[in-house]
Backbone bond lengths (Angstrom), bond angles and torsions (degrees), N, CA, C in turn:
res aa  C-N    CA-C-N  psi(-1)  N-CA   C-N-CA  omega(-1)  CA-C   N-CA-C  phi
1 M - - - 1.454 - - 1.532 107.65 -
2 S 1.338 115.78 135.24 1.459 120.02 -178.78 1.530 110.80 -73.07
3 A 1.324 115.46 163.18 1.472 120.45 178.34 1.516 110.67 -62.02
4 A 1.335 117.22 -37.16 1.470 120.75 179.09 1.520 110.38 -65.37
5 S 1.328 117.43 -40.50 1.473 120.78 179.12 1.519 111.12 -65.32
6 V 1.339 115.98 -40.96 1.461 120.27 178.73 1.528 109.46 -63.83
7 A 1.337 117.03 -44.63 1.462 120.80 179.80 1.521 110.84 -62.20
8 H 1.343 117.41 -44.08 1.459 120.79 179.08 1.532 110.30 -62.74
9 S 1.326 115.88 -43.27 1.463 120.57 179.49 1.528 110.97 -62.09
10 T 1.324 116.85 -41.80 1.468 121.51 179.39 1.517 110.90 -64.32
11 I 1.324 117.17 -44.15 1.472 121.41 178.60 1.525 109.75 -63.30
12 T 1.325 117.76 -45.17 1.463 121.55 179.55 1.521 110.80 -61.56
13 D 1.346 117.25 -44.27 1.466 120.48 178.17 1.521 111.42 -61.24
14 R 1.340 117.11 -42.72 1.461 121.21 179.81 1.530 110.71 -64.43
15 M 1.338 116.94 -40.99 1.467 120.26 178.77 1.520 110.42 -65.65
16 N 1.326 117.78 -40.62 1.462 120.52 178.25 1.517 110.68 -64.97
17 D 1.339 117.84 -39.66 1.463 121.51 176.17 1.523 110.66 -62.39
18 Q 1.337 117.19 -45.08 1.465 121.86 -179.76 1.527 109.88 -62.86
19 A 1.338 117.42 -44.32 1.464 121.36 179.65 1.524 110.34 -61.38
20 A 1.333 116.86 -42.59 1.461 120.42 -179.01 1.529 111.43 -66.84
21 Q 1.328 117.16 -38.96 1.468 120.50 179.33 1.521 111.06 -64.65
22 C 1.295 117.15 -26.50 1.462 122.89 -176.65 1.530 111.53 -94.83
23 A 1.317 117.73 -5.48 1.465 121.02 -177.45 1.528 110.35 -57.92
24 L 1.317 115.54 152.43 1.463 121.08 -178.47 1.519 111.48 -64.49
25 S 1.316 115.83 137.28 1.460 121.13 172.76 1.532 108.32 -81.02
26 G 1.306 116.35 169.09 1.463 120.57 174.72 1.522 111.86 -59.88
27 D 1.337 116.42 -39.06 1.470 120.52 177.79 1.522 111.51 -64.93
28 D 1.349 116.46 -41.70 1.465 120.08 177.21 1.526 110.91 -60.83
29 L 1.316 115.80 -44.53 1.463 120.94 -179.31 1.527 110.77 -62.23
30 Q 1.327 116.93 -43.63 1.468 120.47 177.54 1.522 110.90 -63.79
31 S 1.323 117.22 -40.68 1.464 120.80 179.69 1.521 111.38 -65.89
32 L 1.319 117.12 -43.18 1.463 120.43 177.86 1.525 110.77 -59.82
33 T 1.313 116.20 -48.84 1.463 120.44 -178.93 1.523 110.41 -61.40
34 A 1.325 117.23 -43.61 1.466 121.17 179.75 1.526 111.32 -63.45
35 E 1.331 117.56 -43.84 1.468 120.95 180.00 1.529 111.07 -63.54
36 V 1.318 116.36 -45.13 1.473 120.10 179.04 1.530 110.04 -63.74
37 N 1.317 117.30 -43.04 1.464 119.74 -179.39 1.527 112.43 -68.68
38 R 1.320 117.24 -33.43 1.468 120.71 175.17 1.539 109.94 -62.44
39 L 1.306 116.08 -43.84 1.461 121.35 178.28 1.533 110.83 -64.95
40 R 1.320 116.65 -43.04 1.471 120.38 178.86 1.526 110.75 -64.06
41 A 1.323 118.26 -41.07 1.468 121.70 179.01 1.525 110.47 -63.10
42 H 1.315 116.76 -39.66 1.467 121.38 178.04 1.528 111.14 -59.27
43 H 1.333 116.63 -28.46 1.465 122.25 179.58 1.530 112.30 -100.28
44 G 1.336 116.84 12.64 1.458 121.12 176.14 1.521 114.85 74.57
45 L 1.318 117.25 23.05 1.464 121.22 -179.10 1.527 110.71 -106.48
46 S 1.315 115.08 156.51 1.459 120.73 -179.18 1.527 111.63 -70.98
47 A 1.325 114.01 156.47 1.467 121.14 178.08 1.519 109.91 -72.69
48 L 1.316 115.41 153.62 1.458 122.55 176.95 1.523 109.17 -103.51
49 A 1.311 115.85 145.90 1.462 122.03 174.50 1.516 108.91 -99.65
50 T 1.320 116.74 139.21 1.459 120.36 177.07 1.521 108.84 -68.92
51 D 1.316 115.77 130.36 1.461 122.12 -178.86 1.529 109.61 -114.60
52 G 1.321 116.04 128.24 1.459 120.81 -177.38 1.518 113.56 -62.62
53 S 1.334 117.98 -40.77 1.467 120.62 179.78 1.520 110.93 -65.06
54 L 1.333 116.95 -41.57 1.465 119.68 178.00 1.522 110.87 -67.52
55 S 1.334 117.31 -37.17 1.464 119.93 178.04 1.526 111.21 -66.64
56 E 1.325 117.53 -39.89 1.463 120.22 176.34 1.524 110.20 -63.04
57 S 1.329 116.38 -42.80 1.455 121.34 177.93 1.524 110.88 -62.21
58 A 1.333 116.66 -43.70 1.468 121.11 179.53 1.526 110.71 -63.92
59 F 1.334 117.73 -42.41 1.463 120.26 178.73 1.525 110.96 -65.55
60 D 1.341 117.25 -40.69 1.465 120.16 177.29 1.530 110.09 -55.33
61 H 1.334 115.58 -46.25 1.458 118.90 -177.53 1.530 111.36 -71.68
62 A 1.322 117.93 -38.23 1.469 120.57 176.58 1.524 110.04 -58.92
63 R 1.319 115.91 -44.14 1.468 120.17 178.88 1.535 110.51 -63.24
64 D 1.325 116.56 -39.60 1.457 122.01 -179.39 1.528 111.16 -65.32
65 I 1.326 117.58 -49.46 1.467 119.18 -177.98 1.529 111.46 -71.39
66 A 1.325 117.08 -28.89 1.473 119.63 175.06 1.523 109.61 -66.19
67 A 1.319 117.12 -41.09 1.466 120.65 178.81 1.530 110.77 -65.13
68 M 1.334 116.45 -37.35 1.472 121.00 179.59 1.528 111.82 -79.94
69 K 1.360 116.06 -17.53 1.472 122.19 -173.98 1.529 110.34 53.07
70 R 1.339 113.22 47.92 1.461 119.30 -177.12 1.525 108.86 -152.89
71 L 1.334 116.07 128.94 1.458 120.02 174.84 1.519 109.08 -77.39
72 S 1.317 115.37 124.69 1.456 120.61 178.27 1.522 108.35 -160.55
73 H 1.311 115.52 143.06 1.468 119.30 174.13 1.526 110.75 -81.84
74 E 1.306 116.60 -8.89 1.454 121.77 177.79 1.527 108.53 -103.55
75 G 1.333 115.51 129.95 1.458 119.83 178.89 1.514 111.75 -74.61
76 N 1.325 115.90 172.82 1.464 119.09 -179.23 1.523 112.08 -66.05
77 D 1.324 117.45 -14.85 1.463 121.40 176.22 1.525 112.25 -97.97
78 G 1.335 116.99 5.26 1.458 121.50 179.50 1.521 114.67 89.00
79 A 1.336 117.46 -3.58 1.467 121.02 -177.10 1.529 111.08 -73.66
80 T 1.326 114.84 143.48 1.457 122.40 174.39 1.529 108.89 -102.00
81 F 1.343 115.86 173.53 1.469 119.42 -172.74 1.522 112.72 -58.94
82 D 1.319 118.80 -34.91 1.463 120.08 -179.41 1.527 111.46 -67.80
83 I 1.306 116.72 -38.33 1.467 120.67 177.87 1.525 110.18 -68.61
84 R 1.341 117.02 -42.59 1.470 119.74 178.91 1.527 111.09 -62.55
85 A 1.335 117.66 -40.57 1.470 120.81 178.73 1.525 110.91 -64.30
86 E 1.317 116.05 -41.60 1.471 120.03 178.63 1.523 110.66 -63.01
87 R 1.322 117.06 -41.25 1.473 121.37 178.37 1.519 111.56 -59.04
88 R 1.326 116.90 -32.60 1.464 121.56 -179.32 1.523 112.46 -89.32
89 G 1.331 116.53 5.12 1.459 120.43 173.07 1.516 115.39 89.71
90 Y 1.331 117.33 13.79 1.465 118.88 177.89 1.518 107.90 -68.86
91 D 1.351 116.85 123.26 1.458 120.51 -172.02 1.527 114.72 -101.43
92 A 1.318 118.06 2.49 1.471 120.77 172.66 1.534 106.85 -102.40
93 F 1.309 116.58 -162.17 1.459 120.24 -175.58 1.529 111.16 -104.93
94 P 1.333 117.83 117.50 1.465 119.84 175.09 1.532 109.66 -66.56
95 L 1.327 117.12 132.13 1.456 121.22 -172.13 1.526 114.25 -109.16
96 A 1.316 118.25 -33.21 1.467 120.19 -174.22 1.519 110.02 -161.30
97 E 1.337 114.52 159.29 1.462 121.15 176.88 1.524 108.84 -140.35
98 N 1.315 115.97 138.00 1.458 123.24 169.98 1.512 108.34 -116.87
99 I 1.328 115.66 143.11 1.456 120.94 173.32 1.525 107.95 -130.37
100 A 1.306 115.76 156.56 1.462 120.71 178.67 1.519 108.33 -153.19
101 Y 1.327 114.64 160.18 1.454 121.74 -178.15 1.525 109.40 -135.01
102 N 1.305 115.62 136.81 1.456 123.68 169.83 1.533 114.29 68.45
103 Q 1.313 118.16 18.24 1.466 120.27 171.11 1.524 106.08 -82.33
104 R 1.311 117.70 126.69 1.459 121.80 -169.65 1.522 114.90 -77.36
105 D 1.331 117.93 -24.32 1.463 118.62 -177.00 1.519 109.77 -155.38
106 V 1.331 115.17 177.37 1.466 121.87 -175.80 1.530 112.03 -57.52
107 P 1.330 120.01 -52.02 1.470 118.28 -178.49 1.534 113.13 -57.61
108 H 1.330 116.70 -38.08 1.460 119.63 -178.78 1.526 112.15 -68.72
109 V 1.328 117.68 -41.26 1.472 118.45 -179.11 1.523 110.64 -70.23
110 V 1.320 117.99 -39.93 1.466 119.79 178.13 1.531 110.02 -64.70
111 R 1.323 116.98 -41.85 1.476 120.67 178.04 1.532 110.74 -61.41
112 A 1.324 116.95 -42.84 1.468 120.68 179.53 1.528 110.68 -61.80
113 W 1.321 117.20 -43.78 1.468 120.48 178.18 1.526 110.71 -67.24
114 R 1.320 116.93 -41.75 1.468 121.20 -178.80 1.528 111.25 -63.04
115 D 1.313 117.16 -37.53 1.461 121.60 -175.06 1.521 113.92 -84.73
116 S 1.304 117.74 -0.44 1.464 122.71 178.57 1.529 108.63 -111.06
117 P 1.330 118.85 114.80 1.473 120.19 -175.67 1.529 115.80 -50.80
118 P 1.339 120.86 -44.71 1.469 118.05 178.80 1.533 112.73 -65.81
119 H 1.329 116.90 -35.48 1.461 120.31 178.89 1.523 111.29 -72.97
120 L 1.325 116.53 -37.52 1.460 120.55 176.46 1.527 110.29 -61.33
121 K 1.310 116.30 -40.22 1.472 120.55 177.90 1.534 110.42 -57.44
122 A 1.325 117.29 -41.06 1.468 120.74 178.33 1.526 111.22 -67.58
123 L 1.334 116.91 -37.79 1.464 120.27 177.78 1.528 111.61 -64.07
124 L 1.329 115.41 -32.26 1.462 120.93 -173.18 1.524 113.10 -106.31
125 V 1.316 117.79 19.46 1.462 120.02 -178.79 1.532 109.62 -59.40
126 D 1.326 114.67 129.15 1.463 120.79 -178.98 1.527 109.30 -79.26
127 G 1.316 116.35 148.33 1.456 120.73 179.72 1.510 113.74 85.81
128 A 1.310 116.89 2.21 1.466 120.40 179.44 1.526 110.12 -82.10
129 D 1.310 115.26 145.92 1.463 122.58 177.56 1.519 112.71 -122.00
130 D 1.335 115.95 -27.89 1.460 121.30 -169.05 1.517 111.02 -127.68
131 V 1.332 114.64 156.83 1.458 120.80 175.68 1.523 108.72 -145.61
132 G 1.313 115.32 148.50 1.455 121.81 173.93 1.515 109.36 -136.73
133 F 1.313 116.53 145.54 1.459 122.02 -178.58 1.514 109.89 -129.17
134 G 1.320 115.35 149.24 1.453 121.33 174.12 1.512 110.01 -146.71
135 R 1.314 115.99 149.05 1.466 121.85 174.74 1.515 107.09 -143.00
136 A 1.323 114.91 136.59 1.458 120.98 175.13 1.517 107.35 -143.57
137 C 1.309 115.87 156.59 1.458 120.42 179.98 1.515 110.81 -112.91
138 S 1.319 113.79 146.96 1.453 120.74 173.88 1.534 108.45 -71.49
139 D 1.316 116.27 174.80 1.460 119.71 -179.51 1.528 112.62 -66.25
140 D 1.344 117.07 -14.99 1.464 119.92 174.61 1.533 112.07 -102.72
141 A 1.353 115.60 21.11 1.472 124.46 171.46 1.527 114.73 70.44
142 E 1.328 117.97 20.84 1.460 120.71 175.31 1.528 109.08 -84.98
143 P 1.350 118.09 126.86 1.458 120.28 -177.66 1.523 113.27 -80.54
144 Y 1.318 114.86 138.63 1.462 123.99 173.86 1.522 107.08 -119.55
145 W 1.332 116.29 130.78 1.452 123.04 -174.25 1.524 110.22 -115.76
146 V 1.323 116.37 145.76 1.464 122.24 176.22 1.520 108.65 -139.31
147 M 1.337 115.65 136.29 1.464 123.18 172.29 1.516 107.47 -127.12
148 V 1.327 116.98 131.60 1.459 121.99 175.70 1.527 107.90 -122.34
149 V 1.334 115.50 130.83 1.469 121.92 179.75 1.519 108.14 -112.70
150 G 1.327 115.95 137.73 1.463 120.50 179.54 1.504 111.39 -141.80
151 G 1.323 114.16 168.75 1.461 117.92 179.85 1.501 112.47 -164.35
């Protein structure tokens, strides 16, 4: 193996370790779902259930944008949230995606989405049943967040 390959492999391993260390805990996931559902209830909308396929899709994208250090709804392979959800086996229709950067905790990311009209629209999408969340950190420990809503 060449020195460049070893260096690339080492960087990739370190980024994967950093992303995993930053992944959402069970408590974080419960808090995110509760905060989103509280907001939806305030607007007369039904609660969302956490979906494993959507959460896997959201984490995949969080890890991808953290590695790129760039906020984008398009992955480095050109995939959009609906394609990523389908790849993870989500069998309903993905409806919306929110992304965020550098929000330190659950209350801050939910507040940032709530206070932004396009992000609020995704939080309050009608006809949604499911939600998935992901968080990953870049190699410099900056958190990237993803929420995918489906129904």
